C-alpha positions in Angstrom: -2.8 -25.9 -0.6 -5.6 -26.0 -3.3 -6.9 -22.5 -2.9 -3.4 -20.9 -3.2 -3.8 -18.0 -5.5 -0.1 -17.0 -5.3 1.6 -20.4 -5.7 5.3 -19.8 -6.1 5.0 -16.2 -6.6 7.6 -13.8 -5.0 6.3 -10.5 -3.5 8.1 -7.5 -2.0 6.3 -5.5 0.3 7.4 -2.0 1.6 6.3 -0.7 5.1 5.2 -4.4 6.0 6.1 -4.5 9.7 2.9 -3.4 10.6 -0.8 -2.5 9.4 -1.8 -3.1 5.9 1.6 -4.4 4.9 2.0 -6.8 7.7 -1.5 -7.9 7.2 -0.9 -8.6 3.2 2.5 -10.5 4.0 0.7 -12.8 6.2 -2.2 -13.2 3.5 0.2 -13.7 0.8 2.0 -16.6 2.6 -1.3 -18.1 3.1 -1.7 -18.3 -0.8 1.5 -19.8 -1.4 3.9 -16.9 -1.8 7.3 -16.1 -0.8 7.5 -12.7 0.7 10.3 -9.9 1.5 9.0 -7.5 4.3 10.9 -4.1 3.7 10.6 -1.4 6.4 12.6 0.6 8.6 11.1 -0.7 12.0 13.7 -3.6 12.2 12.5 -5.2 15.6 8.7 -5.3 14.4 9.7 -6.3 10.9 11.8 -9.3 12.1 9.2 -10.3 14.6 6.6 -10.4 12.0 9.0 -12.5 9.7 9.5 -14.9 12.6 6.0 -15.2 13.4 4.9 -16.1 9.8 7.7 -18.4 9.2 11.5 -17.7 7.8 11.1 -20.5 5.4 8.7 -18.3 3.6 9.2 -14.8 4.8 12.3 -12.7 5.0 13.1 -9.2 6.5 14.9 -6.5 5.0 16.0 -2.9 6.4 14.7 -0.2 3.7 14.2 3.5 4.1 12.3 4.1 0.8 13.6 7.9 0.9 17.1 6.2 -0.1 17.0 4.8 -3.8 20.1 2.7 -3.1 18.2 1.2 0.0 15.3 0.5 -2.4 17.3 -1.1 -5.0 19.2 -3.1 -2.8 15.8 -4.6 -1.3 14.9 -5.6 -5.0 18.1 -7.2 -5.5 17.9 -9.0 -2.2 14.6 -10.4 -3.2 15.6 -11.5 -6.6 19.0 -13.2 -5.3 17.3 -15.0 -2.5 14.1 -16.2 -4.4 15.1 -16.0 -8.0 12.5 -13.5 -9.3 10.1 -11.0 -8.3 6.3 -11.2 -9.4 4.6 -8.8 -7.4 5.2 -5.5 -5.6 3.1 -3.8 -3.1 4.8 -0.3 -2.6 2.8 0.5 0.7 5.5 2.6 2.8 3.8 5.7 3.6 3.6 8.6 6.3 0.6 10.8 7.3 2.2 13.9 8.5 1.1 16.4 11.0 -2.5 17.6 11.3 -2.1 21.1 10.4 -3.7 23.5 8.1 -2.2 25.2 5.0 -1.7 28.5 7.1 0.7 26.6 9.6 2.0 24.3 6.9 5.7 23.4 7.3 7.6 23.1 3.9 10.4 20.7 5.5 7.9 18.3 7.0 6.0 18.7 3.2 9.1 17.5 1.6 9.5 14.7 3.9 6.1 13.4 3.4 6.4 13.8 -0.5 10.1 12.2 -0.4 8.6 9.3 1.4 4.9 8.8 -0.2 5.7 9.7 -3.7 9.5 9.7 -4.3 10.1 6.3 -2.5 7.0 4.7 -4.1 8.5 5.9 -7.6 11.9 4.2 -6.6 10.2 1.3 -5.7 8.2 1.0 -8.8 11.2 1.8 -11.0 13.3 -0.8 -9.3 10.8 -3.5 -9.3 9.7 -3.0 -13.1 13.6 -3.1 -14.0 13.9 -6.7 -12.9 10.4 -7.8 -13.9 11.4 -6.5 -17.7 14.8 -7.8 -17.4 13.4 -11.3 -16.5 10.3 -10.9 -18.9 7.8 -11.4 -15.8 4.3 -10.6 -16.2 4.5 -9.0 -13.0 1.7 -7.0 -10.8 2.7 -3.6 -9.0 0.3 -2.2 -6.6 0.7 0.8 -4.7 -1.1 1.8 -1.3 -2.8 5.1 -2.1 -5.8 6.5 0.0 -9.5 7.9 -0.1 -7.5 11.2 -0.1 -6.5 10.5 -3.5 -10.2 11.1 -4.8 -11.3 13.8 -2.5 -9.8 16.8 -0.6 -10.6 17.2 3.2 -10.0 13.6 4.4 -6.3 14.0 5.3 -3.6 16.6 5.9 -2.5 18.6 2.8 0.9 17.1 2.2 -0.7 13.6 2.6 -3.7 14.5 0.4 -1.3 15.9 -2.5 1.1 12.8 -2.1 -1.9 10.3 -2.7 -3.3 12.2 -5.4 0.3 11.8 -7.0 0.4 8.3 -6.4 -2.6 7.7 -8.6 -1.0 10.1 -11.3 2.3 7.7 -11.0 0.2 4.5 -11.4 -1.5 5.6 -14.4 1.5 6.9 -16.4 3.5 3.6 -15.4 0.8 1.5 -16.7 0.7 3.3 -20.2 4.5 2.2 -20.1 4.7 -1.4 -18.5 1.6 -2.6 -20.3 3.9 -3.3 -23.3 5.8 -5.7 -21.0 2.4 -7.6 -19.8 3.1 -5.7 -16.1 0.0 -4.4 -14.5 0.1 -1.4 -12.4 -2.8 -0.5 -9.9 -3.4 1.1 -6.6 -5.8 0.6 -3.7 -7.3 3.4 -1.9 -8.2 2.3 1.6 -10.7 4.4 4.0 -10.1 5.1 7.6 -8.4 2.3 9.3 -7.3 1.5 13.1 -3.5 1.2 12.0 -0.3 2.3 13.9 -0.3 4.9 11.0 -3.6 6.7 11.9 -3.6 5.7 15.6 -0.1 7.8 15.9 -1.4 10.7 14.0 -4.7 11.1 16.1 -3.3 9.6 19.6 -6.3 7.3 19.5 -6.7 3.7 19.9 -7.6 1.6 16.8 -11.1 1.1 18.3 -11.3 4.9 18.6 -10.2 5.5 14.9 -12.7 2.4 13.9 -15.5 4.1 15.7 -14.9 7.6 14.0 -14.4 6.0 10.6 -17.5 3.8 11.0 -19.7 6.9 12.3 -18.6 9.2 9.3 -18.3 6.2 6.7 -21.3 5.4 4.1 -21.7 1.5 4.4 -23.0 0.4 7.8 -23.0 -3.1 9.1 -19.2 -3.4 8.9 -15.8 -2.0 10.4 -13.2 -1.7 7.7 -10.0 -3.9 8.8 -6.3 -4.1 7.6 -7.2 -7.6 6.4 -10.1 -6.2 4.0 -7.3 -4.2 2.0 -4.9 -7.2 2.2 -7.7 -9.2 0.4 -8.2 -6.5 -2.3 -4.3 -6.6 -2.8 -4.4 -10.3 -3.2 -7.2 -9.7 -5.9 -5.1 -7.2 -7.7 -1.8 -9.3 -7.2 -3.3 -12.6 -8.4 -4.5 -14.0 -11.9 -7.9 -13.1 -11.0 -7.4 -9.5 -11.9 -5.1 -10.6 -15.2 -6.7 -7.7 -17.5 -7.0 -5.0 -14.7 -4.3 -2.4 -15.0 -4.2 1.5 -14.3 -7.0 1.5 -11.8 -7.6 3.0 -8.5 -9.2 0.5 -6.4 -11.0 2.5 -3.6 -12.0 0.1 -0.6 -14.2 2.6 1.0 -17.6 1.3 1.2 -19.0 4.1 -1.2 -17.5 6.8 0.5 -15.9 8.7 -2.1 -18.8 8.4 -4.7 -21.5 9.6 -2.5 -22.6 13.0 -1.2 -22.1 13.5 2.4 -24.7 15.4 4.3 -25.2 16.7 7.8 -29.0 16.4 8.2 -31.6 14.2 6.8 -33.0 14.7 3.3 -36.2 16.4 3.1 -38.5 16.9 0.3 
């Protein structure tokens, strides 16, 4: 495979039974990587692994809210493939579309436990093995345009995605000394199972809504576009990029949104 950008690399991807994680797993394998899919959706996860090829992909059950399961997923990866070069910490939940006046604190706690605590655990244990084995690894966390702006998602989700950016920046400052890069990727609205379930919409309806509100016209954002961006951050093409929040949003987070045409 002459264009393989991850030849011989080993990657662990959480939340990889569907959506961005699944697309990234498929793309990583196309570029020569061995991949461990970690998720709580066992049937889906095993189906994805089998469809890609069990010579290149393994499935491991992992609820990121349980640090022991996270540690075991990392250990499984290293025991099976000998090392860990890349982590995509991608598992996350959206939570109910309620306002602050109706905010359920237990639900909020679960969002933070999954999206922030779970991500911190993934980064912790991946970094431990990378440091121990002197691997110049790449750690990538999935954030969101909600990490940059308010009003693009539920409050708990928005708070959690802002926290992920803080986690990435803090960890970047520590792991740079070990040659480990830490970045996050922030997608705009996608027709993934996460969004479809939250809005009770079909993927095409989510995509149509995002396209209508989006800044960049002539293209519909797909999970494959996010996977390509993650591939860039995982590969040596981004060898000196760390601590960044790469927004894959067609400029949505950097332009002013107006409801009527500008006039003189």
